N, C-alpha and C positions, 0 to 999 in steps of 0.2 A: 430479474434485473439483468442487464447485459453490460459486462464490464469490458472496455477497450483500453487498452496499454499503448500509447505511443511514445517511444523512445526520443526525446528532443535533444540531447546530448550523453555525456558520458555519466552525467549524475542527475539529470533532468527528466520528468516524464510527464508526458500529460494524460490525464484519467477521464475517462467519461464515462458516466453511469446513466444508461437510457433506462428508464422507468416512467413511470406516470408522468413524473417531471426529469427531464436531463438534465443533469449536472457535469460540470468540468472542474477539474482539478488539477493543480499542477503541483507535484511531489518529487523533493528532491531526497537521495541515497545517496551518501558517502561510501567510498569504497570499503572504508573501516566497519560501517552498519551493515553493508553488504556480507562482507565475510563473516562477521559476528553471527548474523540470522540464519546464513544459508552455506557456511564452509564453501561456499564456491560450487553447490552443490546443483544449483540450478541457476537460469538467466535471471537477471535483474528485474526483467519485466513479470517475471512469473513471481518474484517475491514482493511487489507493488501488487498485481491482480491478487495474491492471496491474501495481502494486507488490506485491499478492501472488501474481499469477502469477509473477513473477519470484522469490519467496520460495519458493514452492511446486516451481519448479523445481530447487532446491537443498537444501530441506529439508521433512520432513513438517510437516504442520500443528500436530501437537503439539508441535513445537519452537521455532516462532514465537511472540514475547513476549505476553503476554496483554494488555498497555499499553504503546504507545511512540509518539516522534514520529517521523514519516515519514523524516528524515535519517539517525536510528539504524541504518537498514537498510546505509547506506553504511559505518558503522565496520566491520560484519560481512563486506560485499561490496562492496570497493572500487570494482568494474565498475558499481554500482547506476545512479549517477545519469548516467552517459554512456549506457549501456543505455536508462534509462528515457526520455530526451530523445531517443534515436535512432527511440524508438516513437512519443513522443507529438506531436512537432511537425511 
């Protein structure tokens, strides 16, 4: 699956996941969440793309919420934050 991330403004991103079925998602990332997960080591787009890679390894793109704040992932997958920090810091 191909993941495309487009920055809409300072905290909002449109993510398109092209697969058998193409889906579009709107994701918000607060500066605090960005700093907490990346330590500023990578662009926010990379955080969003890596987060979608994480999600897609666990569920189909058609199961991913159409609009959500990035920390919501941790409610469904408790290992999310530690996994992402390990990949991006």
